[in-house]
Residue, then its C-alpha position, 0 to 999 in steps of 0.5 A: m102538787s106542792g106540799s101543804i103545811y096546813d093539811t100536814a098539820w091536820v094529818s098529824m093530829v090523827s090518833k088511834y086507840v090501840e090495845g088500851e093506848t092512844t097512838w099518834l098515827f103519823p108522827s113523821s107528819f108532826q115532826c115535819i110541821c115542827d121542823a118547818q116552823g120559822e124563826s118568827g114563830g109562824w109558818e110563813g109563805g104566801e098571803a097573810i091569810d095563808e100564814i094565819v091559817n097554817t099557823m093556827a093548824c100547826l098550833l092546834a096540832m102542837r097543843k094536842h100533842q103537848k096535852t097528850e104528853m102531859e097526860e102520859e107523864q102525869e105531871e106538869v111539863d117543864e115550861s122550858t121544853e122545846l115544844e112549849k117554846k114552839i107553842d109560845k112563839a106560834k101564839d106570839f106570831l098569831v097575835s102579831k098577824f091578827a093585829d095587822w090583818n084586815d079581813s075586809n081585803t082578804e080574798g081567801v075562800a070561806f075564811e070567815i068560816l074556817i078561822p072562827s072554827m079554828l079559834d073555837l078549837l084552840d079555845q077548847e085546848g086552852i088557847q085564847l086568841r083575840f084580835p080587833n075585828s074578831e066580833e065582826l068576823r064572828q057575825r059574818n061567820q054566823t051569817r054564812m053558817s045560817k045559809i048552810n043546809f046540813s041536812v042536804l049536805y048529809k045526802y048530796p056531795s058539796a064543795i064543803l066536803h073538801s073542808l070538813e075541818s071547818f065544821i067540827g062541832a056543827i055537823d054529824f060526821d057519822k052521816m058523812s061516810h057515804h061521801l068517801q071516795d077510795g077512803g078520801m073526803m073529796a081528795s082532801p087530806s085535812s078533811t079526811a083527817a077531820y072525819l077520822m078524828n070525829v067519826s064514832k066508828w073507826d074507818d079503816n079505808a080513811e086511815r089507808y087513804l091518809r097513809d097513802a097520802v103521806e107516802n105520796g108526800r115523801r117525794i117532798a118531805e118525810g111526813m108531808v102531804t099535799n093539799v089534794f090527793p090523788i089529783s087524777t080528777f083535778e088533772f082531768a078538770w084542768v084540761c076539760p072544756p067547761m061543758s065537758l066538765l059539767i057533764a063529768v061532774n053530773l055523771q059523777y054526782p047525779 
């Protein structure tokens, strides 16, 4: 499986409070996304929606790192620093992409949930992004969110587990720990990172899972992770006849 800039960005945001100090657990992942930024300011490749989502995640990661640096130095960071330039270029890229983006023609999975959530997270970090169809997208987001029964999610597995970062602020992550499988949240590095960033009690198994995901991604690039890790279940699913797959899923999630 190829590397995922989006998941790598989320992994790069994981920090841990150690001996009175906040420590970034995966600096190599942060360096990886910084090195991958294009001349345009975005993380290009694939459909427009992929470029938008990837760039939003990387922008959020860079902003979080920047704010930590500012707090540590106890002084205003020079606006000419390299990180500041990268942040500005990423914002400009998103403004341009959003201006041309027609969400009515987008076929991405649940983008109307993910993008508003990312916009809110960026807003919390002091970055406001607006675009022509933002209000329409917000309305669609509210419609989709109103149909989700989170009380059921807390009890039973769901495809939502693969993208918990879309529900930061909407769910109680402390009620999600029993869904972990070998430390991972439905084999998703981004979802597991979001869980570890928002759970009230540190989860050593989730940290171990992310470290294994980063180690696995070293075959692609230092600090990189894949969109799914491990892929054993998915390998089985690809070759499994529909009925056998249904049986397998029912056995795993009775």
